[in-house]
N, C-alpha and C positions, 0 to 999 in steps of 0.2 A: 398983779397977775397970779401970785400964789394964793391970794384970798379967793379969787374967782375959781381957781382949780379946787380949792378946799370946799367951797360951797357946792360945786358940781358933785364932788364925792359924797358930801352929806346928803344931797338930793337923791343921788343914786341909791345910797344905803336905805334911806327912808322909803323910796319907791319899792325897793326889793322887799323890805319888811312888810309894807302894806299889801303887796301882791301876795306874799306868803300867807298873811292873815286872811285875805279874801278867798284863798284857795281852800276848797273843802278838804277836810282831813278826817278820815275815820280810822280808828284803831280797832282792829279785829283781834279779839283775845279768845283763846281756847281755855275755858275755865276748867275743863276736865277732859282727859283722854283715857283710853282703856289701859288697865294695869299691865296688859301684856304687850304694850307698845315697846318694841326693841329699843334698848338704850342706845342713843347715838343716831337713831333714824331721823332724817329730816322730814319736816311737814310743810306742805305747800297748800295754797289756795288756788283752785283752778275754776275759771268761769268764762262767761261770755265776754269779759273784759280782756282776757289774754288768750282767746281762741281755744279755750279749754285745754291748755297745755298742762298736763298733770305734774310736770317737774320743772316748771319755769323758775330759773334761779332768781329772777326779779320779784317773784311772789312767794319766796320762802319765808316762813314764820321763824322768828328768832326768840329764844328764851329771854324773858324780861327779868327784872330784879327780883320778882316774886317766884320765879321758876316756871311761869306760864309762857306758853308759846303765843306770840303776838306779831302783828304786822301793821304798819301804817300805810293806808291806801290814800294817796294824794290825788285830788282832782277828780275823784270818781263821784258822779252824780246820777240820780235816777235809779230805777229798779233794775237790779242785776241778779242773775242766777249763778250759783257756784256750788262747789263741794270741796272738801278737804281730802288730800291724798298724802301718801308717803312716797311720792315720786313717780307713780304710774297708776294706770286705771286698774291694774290687778291688785293694787294696795289702796283702794278707795275706801272711804268711810261707809259703814253700814249701820243698821240698827242693832240693838243688843242681841238679837237672835241671828244675826249674820245675813239678814235679807237686805236687799237694796232699798234705798230711801229716795224720795223725790229730790230734785234739785232744790237746794236752799234758795230763798229769795229774800232780798233786803233792799230797802229804799235808802240809798246813800245820798249824802249832800250836807248833812249837819256835822259840825265839828263835835264828835262824840266818841265814846268808847262803847263797843258792843261785844257781848260775850256769847259764845256758842260752846257746846260740848259735843265731843265725838263719842259714840257709844260702842263702836266696834270697827274692826278693819276686815275687809273681805278676805285677805289671805291668811288671817289668823283665827278664823272661825272653826277650823277643823271639821268642816262639813256640817256645822250646826244649822245652816240655812236650809229651808224646806224647798225641795225641788218642785217646780210647777210644770215641768216638761210633760207632754202627753206621751202615752205609751207607744205611739208610732214615731217617736223621735229617738234616734240612737246615735251613739258616738262611734264613728268608724275607726278612729285611731286617736289616741291622746298625743302622739308624737309622729304625725305624718311628715315625711321628709319633704322639704322644699329644696331640691338640689340647686335651683337657680340662685338661692340666697344662702345656702349652707345652714339652714335653720329647720326646726320642726314646728309643727302646729297641730292643735286639736281640730278635728274635722267632725262636724255633725251632719246627720242626714234626717230629713223628714220624708216619710213615705205615705202617700195618700191612703186613706182607710181601706180602700178596696184593692190595694196593691197585691196582697197575697191571694186574693180570690179571683182577680181578673187576669187576663192574658195580654191586655193592651199595653202600649208604650206611652210614656208620659213626657211632656216638656219638662225642662229643668231650669231652675233659678239658682244661680250661684250668688251667695250673699256674704258680705263682709261683716266684721264685728260679731262673729258667731256667738260670743258670750252673751249677747243681748237679745238674741232672736227668740229663744224658746223657753229659757229657764230663769226665773227670777233670782234663784240662788247664785247664779254665776254672773248676773248682769251688774253693771256698775251704776246704772241710773234708771232701772226699770226695764222690763223686757218688751219686745215688739208684739208678743202673743201671736207669732206667726202660725204656730201649730193650732191654737184655738180658732183663729180666724179661718184657716184653710179647712179644718174639720167641719166647721159650721157651713162653709160654702159647699163642701162635698155633700153634706146632708141635704142641701137644697139643690142637688143635681147639677152643680156647676163644675166646669172643667178646672181642675187644679193641678199644679205641678209637683214634681219632686223638688225639694229645696235642700241645697247643700250649703251648710254654714261653715265659714272659715274663721276661726278665732283671729282677732287682731294680735299683733306682736308686742303689745304693751309699749315699751319704750321705742320699739321699731315701727310703731303704727304710722307715724307721720312720714317716715322715710319710705315705707312700703306703699302708702296710698298716694304719694306725690310723684308723678312721672318725672318732674324736673326739680332741680334744687332751688329752693327759696333761700336767699342769702340770710334772712333773719331767722328762719325756722328749721331749715334742713330739707330733706327729701331727696329724690333722685333715684329711688329703687323701684318706682312704680311699674316700669316696663318689665323688670325681672319678676315682680310679683304677678303681673298679669300673664306673663309667659308660663309661670308655674300653673296657673289655672288652665291655660290653653294646652300646654305640652305635657303636663304631668297629671293634674287632678281630673280634668275632663275625660281623658282617655281611660283613666281608672274607673270613673263612675260609669261611663258608657259600656265598659266591659263587664262590670259587676251588676248593673241594674238595667231594667227594661226602660231605656230612655229613647226619646226622639233626638237623634244626634244632629240634625240639621240646624243651621244658624237661626232660622225663623222660629225654632222651638227652644232656643237657648237664650236665657235672659241673665244679665248681670246686674246686681241691685245693691245699693247702699245709701248711706246718709252721710252728710257733711263731707269729710275727706273720702268716705266710701262712695258718695255720689260723684265726686271728681274722678276717682279711678274707674268707676263704672262707665262714665261717659268716654273717658280715654280709651278703655278697652273696646267699646263699640265702634269708635272712630278708627282706631288703629288696626283692629282685627275684625272687620265686618263679616268675613266669611265664617267666623266662629261665634260671635256674639251679635245676634240679630235684634235683640231687645235690650234696652237699657232703662233701668229705674233709678232716677237721680232725685233723692229726697234731700232738701236743704243743701244742695251741692256747694262745696267750698271752692268755687271757680276762682275766687279772689287770690288764693295762695299760689296758683299756677295759671296765670292768664295766657300762657302759651297754648292752653287748651283751645283758644280761639284762632290759632294759626290755620289759615285757609288751606294749607297743604293737607291737613288732617281730614278734610271734608271731601276729598276728591274721589274716594272709593266707596262712598255711601251706596248701599244696595236698596233696590225698590221695596224689599220686604222689611227693612229696618223700621223699628218703632221706638219712640223716645217719650218717657214720662217724667216731667219735671215738676216737682212740688216743693213749696216753701211757705213759711208763715210770714205775715206782715209785721211780726214783732221780733224778727231776727235782725241780722246786721243790715245796715243801710244799703249795702251792695247786693243783698240776696236777690231781691225781685228784679232789679235792673239787669244783673248778669244772667239770670234765668231768661229774661226776655231777649237779651243779646244772643244767647245760645239758640233760642227758638228762631230768631231772625236769620241766623247764619245757617241753620238746618234747612229752612225754607229756601234760602238762596241756593243751597246745594242740591235742591231737587226733591227733598222730602216733602210729601204732601201734608196738608193740614190734618188729614185723617190719621196720619201716622205720628203726629206730635200732640201730646196732651200736656198742657201747663195748668197748674192750679195754685192759687195763692189763698191760703187759709187765714181768714180773719181771726186775729188774736193768737195765731200759731206761733209758738216759741221753739227754739232750737233744742229739742229734747226727744227722748224715746216716746213720751206720751203722744206727741204730735205724729210721729212716724208710725206708731202702732195703730192709731185711729185711721190712718190713710192707706195702710198697706192693702187691705182687702179691695178697696176701690181700684188700686193700680193693677192688682192681679185680675180683677174683673175686666178691666180695659184691655189688658194684654191677651187674655185667653178666652174671654166671653163677650167680646164686642158685639153689640147688637147688629143684626143683619138689616139690610134695607127693608122698609115696611112692606114691599111687594113680595118678599120671600117668606114662606111659611115653612117651619121645620116641624115635621111630624114624628120622625124617629131618627135613630142614630146610625152612623156609619163612619168609615175611615177613608183617608186619602193618603197616597204615598207615590213617589217622594214629594215632599214639600220643603223647599221650592222645587218646581219642576221645569224641565226644558222642553222636550218634545212630547213625551208620553206621560199621561197621568193615570195612575191606577187607583181603583177604589174597591171597597168591600162593603157589602150590605150586611145588616145584622142577621140576615137569614142565609148568607153566603150564596144567594141566588144571583143569576145574571139580571142586570137592570133591564127594564122594559123601555126606558127612555132616559136620556141624560141631556141636561141643558147647561151651557156655560153662560153666566150672567156677569154683567159689568158691576162695578161697585155700587151703582145706583139701582140695580135690579133689572136693567135692560137685557133682554135675551140677545146673545151674540152668536151662539152656535147651538145646534140641536143634533143629537145622535139617536137613531132608532135601530131596531133589529141587531143589537150587538151580539157578537159571538162570545166575547169575554169582557170583563169589566175593566176596559182600558180605552181611553180616548186620546186622539191626536190633537194636541194644542199648539203645534209648531207654528201655526199661522198667527197666533196671538202675539201682540207686542208685549214687552216687559210691563209688569204691573200686577195689581191685586184684583182677583176675580172671585166669583163664587161658582161652585158646581152643585147643581141640583140633580139628585139621582132618584128616579122613580122605580119602585119595585113593589110587587103585589098591589095593595091599595094604599100604600104609604110612600113617603119620600123623606130624604134628608138633604140638608144643605151644609156645605163646608166651604170655608174660605181657603184660597190657595194663592200662591205667588208664582208668576211665570217669569223665568229669567231670560 
């Protein structure tokens, strides 16, 4: 009996050894780090294999016998993207000039040692990085108070090129991860080029918004961008963060700048965890955030986002843009589709949901930067039905409207004729011999319509929402 037990033990040990041998093992070594790296600082590897957690204790590099930082990655196979940090994205590696570098990429699978070198750290460059922000990007405050969380944060603002010369009001997009939106010298993985994209759209006579960028909180990022606690990763401060935008930041922006304050003109936009918190904000506070841009949304970390109770207050004017790449996580595309299906079941029309899967798209700023302009185009420059011709410009207010809808022509004259059209261009109402530029739309059901205004020998068409 003892011999049988002994043989079983030997078999188990041999099986364990063989399994360990068959498991891929890559030793990552930092052959060089900057001389100004603070003594005693920890170094981590963060990538798509640990949800880009910059301070994950399981992925800390340890000094080996030669004094080099190294880590053994077991069972990691295939091509993965990653970067080295000193515990937060504010302390991520850069090139020798302090500018951000693309994600590193390596094909894991063979039992081997692989060496990399870090040329610089973002927080230790003392401003040596070259700013790429356009002249119409400004910092409102480097320490804007977040009373809901007891913290402060840098806030950026992008103003359209004609802001100082025009008198009109603009829609507003509130965006997360402000470090990565406008300026390569502050980004940790490349910038979105929001300013360059919008300036080019403005040059092509497109409607563009004011953009308010909110820096992420570094080590607080995951907590602030997750509405619910994830037992493995943390979170749970998401609603406080969104209430900061709703109760503190938005009122400040609306008071200081010429904004369109209604929900149908207010977008909240982000990527990854920023996509998760954007979707949450639009579902939880539809009277504030009418538009939601969700790039590569990390729905996996808080699947409470699919709770049906969140979808009960969706408004007819709300619009949702979901985009991800087919080379992201295995759950990315299925969860995006699940969100779309749930939005449709909740009454959102196909016209108000845009989903896009980018072939070859990976989870990084490059993907998000290339797709940003198309999302803004969809939100604010959606094509009108082919039966509608736009000849000149004008404005509508309020939008969304209830009973009365006001409009202004570019010549400030009273319109000669006004038509209300359905979403497919069918004429529903017509008004002639107007005394003032106001029409009664109280008979319309809730929904999306177009108003065509004729004046002089021209006309303009604008989309509006009836509540």
